[in-house]
N, C-alpha and C positions, 0 to 999 in steps of 0.2 A: 504493500499500500504506500505507494510513493510516486511522485511525479513521474509520467513515462512520456517520451516524445512520441507521437504519432505520426504516420506517413512522414519518415524521416527523409524520403526522396525530395522533399520540399525544401530541405536545409534548414537554414536560419529562420524560415518562414512557418516552419512546422509547429502546429499548436502542441501543447503539453496537457496531459490529463491525470487525474488522480481520483479514483473512486475509493470510497471509505463505507463500510457497512456499519449499521448500527450495532450489529452483535455478529460473533462468530459461531453460534451456535442456534439450531432451529429444530422444529420437528415438522413433519408433513401437516398441512394445513395453517401453517404460521404466515406471518406478513414479514418479510424482509424489506428495510428501508435502506436505500443505498444513496450516499451523497456523493455528486461528482462535480469536480471542479475543473473548469476548461479554462486554459491560460494561452492568450494570444502569442504568436511568434513576433518575427520581424516586419511583418507586412499583414494587411487584411487578407483574410480567406473566406470563401464562400463555404460553410458548412452545410452539407446535404441533409445530414442527420446525426444525431447523438442516440444510441439505443443501448439500452442494458437487458439482458436476458439470462434466466437461469439454465445451466447447460450441464450435462453429464458427460462423462465418457461412455460411449456405446460400443457394444461387443462387436458390431459388424464394422468398425473402424480399424485401421493397420495398428497394430500393438506399438505403443510407444509410451514413454513417460511423460510427454507434453501432452499439449491440448490442440492436438490437430483435427480439426473438423469435428467437433463435438456435436451431440444432438441437444435439441432445444427441449428443456422441460417446461419452463413458464416464459413465455415471450412477453418482453416489456413493450410500452408504447413510444415509437420514436419521436423526438423532439427536432424540429427543424422544417424547412431551412431557415438559416439565419446567417448574417454577418458576424464573423469574430474579427474584432479590431486588433491591430499589432498592440501587444502588450496588456489587452484587456483581459479581466478574469471574470468568468460568468461561473455562476453557483446553480446546479439542479438537483432537485431530490426525486426520487423513483420508488415508488411502491410496487414491491413484487409479491404476490400472491403464490405460495408453494401448493401445488395441487396435492391432494390426500395420498397420492401414489408417487409422490417425489421418492427417488431413490435414496436408501439410507447409506450413510457413511459410517456410522457408529451404532453399536449395540452393547449393552452391559458397560457402558463408558469406554468401550474399545473400538479401534477403527475395524471396519467391515472390510476384508480382503476384497478389493475390485471395485469399491464403492467411492467415487469421487464426484463431487458436486461444485460448481463455482459461479459467480456472478460475471459475466463476460461484458466488458465494455466495448462497444463498436463505434468507430467515428468515421463518417464519410465526408470527405471534401472533394468537391467537384466530381461527385460519384466514384471517386477512388475510395475503397473501404479498406480499413485496418480494425481487424477483429483481434488484435494481439493481447490484450489485457485480460486476466483472469484473477479473480479473488476468490480463492476456495474457502468454503465454510463447512460446519459440521451439520449433518442431518440425523439426529438422533430417532431411534425407533419410537413409536408409539408405546403406550404402557402395554396394550393388548398384544402388539408386536415382539416387545420383550418378553411377555408370558408365554407366548407360543413359541418363540425361540428357544427359551429355557426348557419347555416342556419336551420338545425334540432332544435337546441335549441331555436331557434326564433320561429319555427312553433308550439312549445309547448312541444316537445318530451323531457323527462328528461333522461339523461345518467345514467346508474347503473353501469356497469362494463364492462371489457373487458376480452376476453380470447383467448389463442393462440390453435389452434388446430391442429392436424396433418392429412395431406392428402391435397385432392383438392376439394374446394366447389363446389357444383353443379353448372353448368354453368358459372363458373369462369374461366377466361384466364390467369391462375396462371403461374409464371416463377419459383416458389419454391414449395416444398412439404409441406406447412403449411399455415394457414392464421390466421389473429386476427380478431376476431368477437366483434363488440360493440353492447352491449344491451341497448337498450333505452325503457323506459316505454311510453304507448301511452298517447297522451292527452287526456283528458276526453271527448272530443268533438266527438272521435272517438267511444266511448263506446266500447272499446276493452279491453281484458284482455291479461296477458301475455307481450311479449315483441317484438319490432321490431329489428330484428338482422341485422346490418350494417356491410359490408365489404368493404374495399378500395382494389383495385388491381392497384397499382401505377406504372408507368413507367417513363422514362427520359421525355417525352413530355407532356404525359397526363395520366389520370387515369380513372379506372372504379368505379362507386358507385353502390354496390348491396344493395338493401332495401328488405329484405326478400327474398322471391322466386319469386319477381315481375320482374325479369329480370335486366338487368344493364344500366346505364346511363353513358355515356363516356364524360368527360370534358377535353377539352384541356387547358394547362397552358397559351398558347399565348393569350393576350387579355382578361385575366381573368375577367369577368364581374359578380360581386357577385349579383346584382340585377336579370340579366338575369338567373343566374344559380338558384337562390331562386323561380324564377317562373317555372323553368323546374322540381325543385324538388317537389315543391307544387301541380302542376298540376299532376305529376306522381303519388304522393301519393293520392290524391283524386280520380283518376282514377283507381288504381290499389286495392284500400282497400275500 
């Protein structure tokens, strides 16, 4: 979170941008507030737009530790066009609402292997676009997601990694065009190879838990009972696999 020169091909006329998030942690369904400072260079430039999006690393992208062509999780509203005068400083505030199905980066207070989410600052000058600034933040699991992940762990499943995929998973009632898939190794007692693929479809008052292709279980947040949920998940796994 420091000033970065955008569109460096403009030389001394290139504007500088800094985006600061109100907080570095959130949960699905939360609101993220980002404040962007735009500072003019050595000459006036015509800003086509300034735009902030919430993005995530999608599995269908080339593997890299950077942020090459990420997928959009929540799109912000662009600001512009306008003229940025030489040496001028302008401030912008952007509200970004995280969908309930925002990919998780943390559970149990620890990073989720394969989960990365950031606010991307995009600046276009005379239709030349620079999407190179990313401010990562933590997306913690909802209490219901934490409970179900713990149940799977207590049943002997070992979490390996998570991937964010584009599209709609078979049988899922998604509100977005991507989903996060958690991969768990089977306990030895099941004598199965490969992974159990787990998906959450969260909403404001309840969520669906998908365990492989065995259908979905729906859990309401109201009166959450971890022991009852454990019995439901255990019975479903035994009956389906």
